[in-house]
C-alpha positions in Angstrom: -39.6 -38.6 -73.4 -36.9 -36.1 -72.7 -39.0 -33.0 -74.2 -42.2 -34.2 -72.0 -40.0 -34.4 -68.7 -38.6 -30.9 -69.5 -42.1 -29.4 -69.9 -43.1 -30.8 -66.3 -40.2 -29.6 -64.8 -40.8 -26.1 -66.1 -44.6 -26.1 -65.2 -43.5 -27.5 -61.5 -41.0 -24.4 -61.1 -43.4 -21.9 -62.2 -45.5 -23.1 -60.1 -43.2 -23.0 -56.9 -41.9 -19.5 -58.1 -45.6 -18.0 -58.0 -46.4 -19.5 -54.4 -43.1 -18.2 -52.8 -44.0 -14.7 -54.7 -47.2 -14.7 -52.9 -46.0 -15.8 -49.5 -43.3 -12.9 -49.5 -46.1 -10.2 -50.6 -48.2 -11.2 -47.7 -45.4 -11.2 -45.2 -44.3 -7.7 -46.3 -47.8 -6.2 -46.5 -48.0 -3.9 -43.0 -51.3 -4.5 -40.8 -54.1 -2.2 -41.2 -53.9 0.7 -39.2 -56.3 1.0 -36.0 -59.6 2.9 -36.5 -59.2 6.5 -35.0 -60.9 6.8 -31.6 -64.2 8.7 -31.5 -63.9 12.4 -29.9 -66.4 15.3 -29.6 -65.6 18.4 -31.6 -64.5 21.1 -29.1 -65.5 24.8 -29.1 -62.4 26.4 -28.7 -58.7 25.9 -29.0 -58.3 26.4 -25.0 -60.5 23.5 -24.3 -58.8 21.6 -27.1 -55.5 22.0 -25.4 -56.5 21.0 -21.8 -58.4 17.7 -22.9 -55.6 17.0 -25.0 -53.4 14.0 -22.8 -50.0 14.8 -21.9 -47.1 13.3 -23.7 -46.0 10.3 -22.3 -42.0 9.1 -22.4 -40.9 6.9 -25.1 -39.2 4.2 -24.6 -36.4 2.8 -27.2 -34.8 -0.5 -27.5 -31.0 -0.6 -27.7 -29.5 0.3 -31.1 -29.3 -2.5 -33.3 -25.8 -3.5 -35.0 -27.1 -1.8 -38.2 -27.9 1.5 -36.5 -25.2 4.5 -36.8 -22.4 4.5 -34.3 -22.8 6.3 -30.9 -21.2 10.1 -31.2 -19.3 10.6 -27.5 -19.1 13.9 -26.3 -15.4 15.5 -25.9 -13.4 14.2 -23.1 -12.3 17.0 -20.4 -8.5 16.6 -20.0 -8.7 18.5 -16.6 -11.0 15.8 -15.1 -9.5 13.4 -12.8 -12.2 10.6 -13.9 -10.6 7.6 -15.8 -10.5 7.6 -19.5 -13.2 5.4 -20.8 -11.9 2.1 -22.5 -13.3 2.9 -25.8 -11.6 6.1 -26.2 -7.8 7.1 -26.3 -6.0 7.8 -23.2 -6.1 11.9 -22.5 -3.3 12.4 -19.8 -3.7 15.2 -17.2 -1.8 18.3 -18.2 0.9 19.6 -15.5 0.0 22.5 -13.5 3.5 23.7 -12.2 5.9 21.1 -14.2 7.6 20.0 -11.0 9.3 16.5 -11.7 8.2 14.2 -9.0 8.8 10.6 -10.7 9.8 8.6 -13.5 8.7 4.9 -14.2 10.9 2.7 -16.8 9.0 0.0 -18.3 11.5 -2.8 -20.2 10.5 -6.0 -22.1 12.3 -8.2 -24.3 9.9 -10.5 -25.4 8.8 -11.2 -28.9 6.0 -9.6 -28.8 5.2 -6.0 -27.6 1.6 -6.2 -26.8 2.2 -6.6 -23.2 4.5 -3.8 -22.8 2.2 -1.7 -24.6 -0.6 -2.6 -22.3 0.9 -2.3 -19.3 2.1 1.2 -20.1 -1.5 2.2 -21.1 -2.8 0.7 -17.9 -0.3 2.7 -15.7 -1.2 5.7 -17.4 -4.7 5.1 -16.7 -4.0 4.6 -13.2 -2.0 7.4 -12.5 -5.0 9.6 -14.1 -7.6 7.9 -11.8 -5.2 9.2 -8.8 -5.1 12.6 -10.4 -1.2 12.5 -11.1 -0.3 14.3 -14.2 1.8 12.1 -16.7 3.9 12.8 -19.9 2.6 9.9 -21.7 4.5 6.7 -22.7 8.0 7.8 -24.1 9.7 5.3 -26.7 13.4 4.7 -25.4 16.0 3.2 -28.1 16.0 -0.3 -28.4 18.6 -2.1 -26.9 20.2 -5.1 -29.1 21.8 -7.9 -27.6 24.1 -10.2 -29.6 26.1 -13.2 -28.5 27.7 -15.6 -30.9 28.6 -18.9 -29.5 30.0 -22.4 -31.2 27.1 -24.5 -32.5 28.7 -27.7 -31.1 31.9 -29.1 -29.6 31.8 -32.0 -32.1 30.6 -32.4 -35.7 29.4 -28.8 -35.9 32.6 -27.2 -34.1 33.6 -24.8 -36.9 29.9 -23.3 -37.3 28.4 -20.8 -35.0 25.2 -19.7 -33.8 23.7 -16.3 -32.7 21.4 -15.3 -30.3 19.5 -11.9 -30.3 17.7 -10.3 -27.7 16.0 -6.6 -28.3 15.3 -5.0 -25.2 12.1 -2.4 -25.8 11.5 0.5 -23.4 9.2 3.1 -22.3 9.3 5.9 -19.9 6.3 7.7 -17.8 7.3 10.8 -16.2 5.1 12.1 -13.4 4.4 15.9 -12.3 2.9 17.8 -9.5 2.3 15.0 -7.3 2.1 14.5 -3.8 4.8 12.0 -2.4 2.6 9.7 -0.6 0.5 9.5 -3.8 3.3 8.7 -6.2 4.5 6.1 -4.1 0.9 4.6 -3.9 0.8 4.6 -7.3 4.1 2.6 -7.6 3.1 0.2 -5.2 -0.1 -0.3 -7.2 1.7 -1.1 -10.0 4.1 -3.3 -8.2 0.9 -5.2 -7.2 -0.6 -5.5 -10.5 3.0 -6.5 -12.3 2.6 -8.5 -15.5 4.8 -11.1 -16.5 7.6 -10.3 -19.1 7.5 -6.5 -18.2 10.0 -5.3 -15.9 9.7 -2.1 -14.1 12.1 0.5 -12.3 10.8 3.4 -10.5 12.6 6.8 -9.5 11.1 9.5 -7.2 12.2 12.8 -6.1 11.1 14.3 -2.6 11.0 18.2 -2.0 11.8 19.6 1.3 11.2 23.6 2.2 14.4 25.5 2.9 15.6 25.2 6.4 14.3 21.9 6.6 17.6 20.3 7.7 18.4 22.7 10.7 14.8 21.6 11.8 15.7 18.2 11.7 19.2 18.8 13.4 17.3 20.5 16.4 14.9 17.8 16.6 18.0 15.4 16.8 19.5 17.6 19.3 16.5 17.8 21.5 15.9 13.8 21.3 19.6 13.6 22.4 18.9 16.2 25.2 16.0 14.4 26.4 17.7 11.0 26.2 20.8 12.2 28.2 18.5 14.0 30.9 16.4 10.7 31.3 20.1 9.0 31.8 21.2 11.6 34.3 18.1 11.2 36.1 18.2 7.5 36.1 21.8 7.8 37.5 20.9 10.1 40.4 18.0 8.0 41.3 20.5 5.0 41.4 22.8 7.2 43.6 20.2 7.9 45.8 19.5 4.5 46.1 22.9 3.5 46.6 23.3 6.0 49.5 20.2 4.8 51.1 21.2 1.5 51.0 24.8 2.3 52.6 23.1 4.5 55.1 20.9 1.6 56.1 23.8 -0.8 56.3 25.9 1.6 58.5 23.0 1.9 60.6 23.0 -1.8 61.0 26.6 -1.9 61.4 26.5 0.7 64.2 23.8 -1.2 65.7 25.6 -4.4 65.6 28.8 -3.0 67.0 27.0 -1.3 70.2 25.6 -4.8 70.8 28.7 -6.4 70.6 30.3 -3.5 72.8 27.5 -4.1 75.3 27.9 -7.7 75.5 31.4 -7.3 76.1 31.0 -4.8 78.6 28.4 -7.2 80.3 30.9 -9.8 80.0 33.9 -7.5 81.7 31.4 -6.4 84.4 30.6 -10.1 85.5 34.2 -11.2 85.4 35.1 -8.1 87.7 32.2 -9.0 90.0 33.5 -12.3 90.5 37.0 -11.3 90.9 35.6 -8.9 93.7 33.6 -11.6 95.2 36.7 -14.0 95.2 38.9 -11.4 96.8 36.2 -10.3 99.3 35.8 -14.2 100.3 39.7 -14.7 100.5 40.2 -12.0 103.4 37.4 -13.3 105.3 38.8 -16.8 105.2 42.2 -15.7 106.2 40.7 -13.6 109.0 38.6 -16.6 110.3 42.0 -18.6 110.5 43.9 -16.1 112.4 40.8 -16.1 114.9 40.8 -19.7 115.3 44.9 -19.6 115.9 44.4 -17.0 118.5 41.8 -19.2 120.4 43.8 -22.4 120.0 46.7 -20.3 121.8 
């Protein structure tokens, strides 16, 4: 029984293997090529060249994962175009070597990947703005150690250490305009990454005699301000003089009216007194005439 079962299994295995081999051969066999198109024999090479069709642009599919890696051309370090992400960052070369700013990056987290990533981001942003940089310079790591008592009760005699290692990077900027450098600092501040601290320093350069021009502008501003104040004072004085003259004129007119009224009042009293005096002698004269007639 065992021998008979073993023989049947061997025969079935051979049959299955033969069927799979035939299927693989049929799938691997290429299709037959198409028959060539019918053409008439040409009499000369010129006619053959004129009758041959123009070459058509070939379209190729994107390379498969098994295809060889793409070879990129060398990147121009003097170009202000941003560095491709798949290539190593190439900073711009300084032209005059004038130091205009420094960016300090610090991080005391356990992983330094964020610090490295943000330093690379800052370098690429500077290249996109056309700012030559020195690259991310590694500064000495600062070690911070604090030893404290573990617990005030059972573990009072035991101590516990706390370590903090601060990793630092520095990026120097050269030959950049003051406004562009400040714009670069502002952009990095707006895109700040948690756990990465920044400190920016920048220097401004002025031509010789700039302070004198600044002082002269200040003096001119003060002179204009003083002139405006003097003009305002003159205008105010003129206005005050006009008001005073008007008040004096009104006072004179009022005084004239008062004197005229008093003069009219005095004239009326004199006339009344004169009339009284005129009336008194006439009465006395009439009495005298009456006495004479009675006598």
